[in-house]
Every structure is written in structure tokens, then in C-alpha cells.
C-alpha positions as CSV (number, residue, x, y, z in Angstrom):
1,M,0.0,0.0,0.0
2,R,1.3,3.5,-0.9
3,P,2.2,5.6,2.1
4,K,0.2,8.8,2.8
5,G,1.6,12.1,1.6
6,T,2.6,13.9,-1.5
7,F,5.6,13.0,-3.5
8,E,7.5,16.0,-2.0
9,Q,6.6,14.9,1.6
10,L,7.7,11.3,1.0
11,A,11.0,12.5,-0.5
12,A,11.6,14.8,2.5
13,R,11.0,11.9,4.9
14,R,13.4,9.7,2.8
15,A,16.1,12.5,2.9
16,Q,15.6,12.9,6.7
17,G,16.1,9.1,7.1
18,L,19.3,9.1,5.0
19,A,20.7,12.1,7.0
20,L,20.0,10.2,10.2
21,L,21.8,7.1,8.8
22,A,24.7,9.3,7.7
23,A,24.9,10.7,11.3
24,G,25.5,7.1,12.6
25,K,22.0,6.0,13.7
26,R,21.0,2.4,13.1
27,A,18.3,1.5,10.6
28,V,15.9,0.3,13.4
29,E,16.3,3.6,15.3
30,V,15.7,5.7,12.2
31,A,12.6,3.5,11.4
32,D,11.2,4.1,14.9
33,M,11.8,7.9,14.6
34,L,10.2,8.2,11.2
35,G,7.4,5.7,11.7
36,V,8.4,3.3,9.0
37,T,9.7,-0.2,8.9
38,G,13.4,-1.2,9.2
39,R,13.1,-2.8,5.8
40,T,12.1,0.6,4.3
41,V,15.1,2.3,5.8
42,R,17.5,-0.4,4.5
43,R,15.9,0.0,1.0
44,W,16.4,3.8,1.1
45,R,20.1,3.1,1.9
46,Q,20.5,0.7,-1.0
47,E,18.7,3.1,-3.4
48,A,21.0,5.9,-2.2
49,K,24.1,3.9,-3.1
50,R,22.9,3.4,-6.7
51,P,20.5,6.2,-7.5
52,K,18.2,5.7,-10.4
53,R,16.6,8.3,-12.7
54,R,13.5,9.7,-11.1
55,A,10.5,11.1,-13.0
56,K,10.3,14.9,-12.9
57,R,6.5,14.8,-12.7
58,P,4.0,12.7,-10.9
59,P,2.7,9.6,-12.8
60,G,-0.4,9.7,-14.9
61,R,-1.6,11.7,-17.9
62,P,-1.5,15.4,-17.4
63,S,-4.8,17.3,-17.2
64,R,-6.1,18.8,-20.4
65,L,-7.3,21.8,-18.4
66,S,-4.9,24.2,-16.8
67,A,-5.3,25.4,-13.2
68,S,-6.8,28.7,-14.4
69,Q,-9.2,26.9,-16.7
70,L,-10.3,24.7,-13.7
71,R,-11.0,27.9,-11.7
72,R,-13.0,29.3,-14.6
73,L,-14.9,26.0,-14.9
74,E,-15.8,26.2,-11.2
75,R,-17.1,29.7,-11.6
76,E,-19.2,28.6,-14.6
77,L,-20.7,25.7,-12.6
78,K,-21.5,28.0,-9.7
79,R,-23.5,30.2,-12.0
80,G,-25.9,27.3,-12.3
81,A,-27.4,25.1,-15.0
82,Y,-30.1,27.7,-15.8
83,A,-27.4,30.1,-16.9
84,H,-26.2,27.5,-19.4
85,G,-29.6,26.9,-21.0
86,Y,-30.8,23.9,-19.0
87,A,-34.4,23.6,-17.9
88,E,-33.6,22.3,-14.4
89,D,-31.0,23.8,-12.2
90,Y,-28.8,20.7,-11.4
91,W,-25.6,19.4,-12.9
92,T,-25.1,15.9,-14.4
93,L,-21.7,14.6,-15.6
94,D,-22.9,14.9,-19.2
95,R,-24.0,18.5,-18.7
96,V,-20.6,19.4,-17.2
97,A,-18.8,17.7,-20.0
98,Q,-20.9,19.7,-22.5
99,V,-20.0,23.0,-20.7
100,I,-16.3,22.1,-20.8
101,W,-16.7,21.5,-24.5
102,Q,-18.5,24.8,-25.1
103,V,-16.2,26.9,-23.0
104,F,-12.8,25.4,-23.5
105,G,-13.2,23.2,-26.7
106,V,-12.0,20.1,-24.8
107,R,-13.9,16.8,-24.9
108,Y,-14.1,14.7,-21.7
109,H,-16.0,11.5,-21.1
110,S,-18.4,11.7,-18.2
111,S,-16.3,9.4,-16.0
112,S,-13.4,11.8,-16.5
113,V,-15.6,14.7,-15.6
114,W,-16.2,13.0,-12.3
115,H,-12.5,13.0,-11.5
116,I,-12.3,16.7,-12.3
117,L,-15.3,17.5,-10.1
118,R,-13.7,15.5,-7.2
119,R,-10.4,17.5,-7.7
120,L,-12.5,20.7,-7.4
121,G,-14.0,19.5,-4.2
122,W,-17.5,18.8,-5.5
123,S,-19.5,15.8,-4.4
124,S,-22.3,13.7,-5.8
125,Q,-25.8,15.0,-4.9
126,R,-29.2,13.9,-5.9
127,P,-32.1,16.4,-6.0
128,Q,-34.8,15.7,-3.5
129,R,-38.0,15.2,-5.2
130,V,-41.3,16.3,-3.5
131,A,-44.7,15.6,-5.0
132,L,-46.5,18.7,-6.2
133,Q,-49.8,17.6,-4.7
134,R,-48.2,17.0,-1.2
135,D,-50.1,18.5,1.7
136,D,-47.8,18.9,4.6
137,Q,-50.7,19.6,7.0
138,A,-52.5,16.4,6.1
139,V,-49.2,14.5,6.5
140,A,-48.6,15.9,9.9
141,Q,-52.2,15.1,11.0
142,W,-51.9,11.5,9.7
143,K,-48.6,11.1,11.6
144,R,-50.1,12.4,14.8
145,Y,-53.5,10.7,14.8
146,V,-53.7,7.8,12.3
147,W,-50.2,6.3,12.6
148,P,-50.4,5.8,16.4
149,Q,-53.6,3.9,15.9
150,I,-52.0,1.6,13.3
151,K,-49.1,1.0,15.6
152,K,-51.3,0.2,18.5
153,V,-53.3,-2.4,16.4
154,A,-50.2,-4.0,14.9
155,A,-48.2,-4.1,18.2
156,P,-45.9,-7.1,18.5
157,G,-47.2,-10.0,20.5
158,R,-50.8,-9.3,19.6
159,D,-52.7,-11.8,17.5
160,P,-53.9,-9.9,14.4
161,G,-56.8,-12.3,14.1
162,L,-58.4,-11.2,17.3
């Protein structure tokens, strides 16, 4: 399992461990101080002896939208779906992908749009649907007077046939 932290944080911890080893500490002591296993510290020491070429950027395909474009996208989404010509004011992944295409000229699949929204800090929401003919007073009266009678009749331990 990958340890928690950014690439820079993990590199700093590794450098701290190597400095402690160079200062004469044992691998087990360094491991206890940094909260890693002794095997990890020994691996750091081996890798330091024969360094390999490291990637200059994190793994994965780079985003097709820049940081400024992501900020603009978030502003567009906060304007709401009405502002972009939709009849209902909620966002779907397909709608967001359509806005990205219209504003930036970049196509994204809806599953990729989900990753962008997560990176922006947005979460999945479902609109709460309420019936147009709902009468809240009638519901409150039913809960107060009718439901207790139903519960009383259907109480556990009573024979429903009596």
C-alpha cells in the first residue's frame, strides 16, 4: 500500500532518514523515529548507493485543463445550470462535459468529468423530489392521529386475528 503524503513529503522523509543514517544512527532507530519499517530504511540506503533516474513529474496523464481553466470551470458551474440553458438547475456529468466542450473546446468522457469535479471538491448529490400535490398539514395530521392507531393495532405480541 502506498504511504500517505505527496511526492515531496515522502521525498523529504526519505532524505531525513538518509541524513540520520549518515549521522550514525542504526536503521531500526531511524525507522522508529520516522514511523516506517526497518526494511524501508534499508531499502532507502540501497537506493541511495545506486541512484536511479527519477521522474520529474507525478505519474499519470496530465490534465487537459490548466489550473486557471479549472478555476473558470468552477465559476461557470457556480452560475448554475439555468445560466447555461438547461431547464432544471442541477448538474449531471454529461452536462458538465458539455459545458467544458462549449467553454474550452476540450472533450471529456463523463467518467473523466467525475475526476475533475472531485479534484475541485464537488461531491455527488441527488435532487430531493417532492410531489407537487403533497399536503404537509395532512401528512402531519396523519402522523399524529392515524399512525399511532395503526401501531397500536399492529403491536408485537398481539394476535392480528383477534
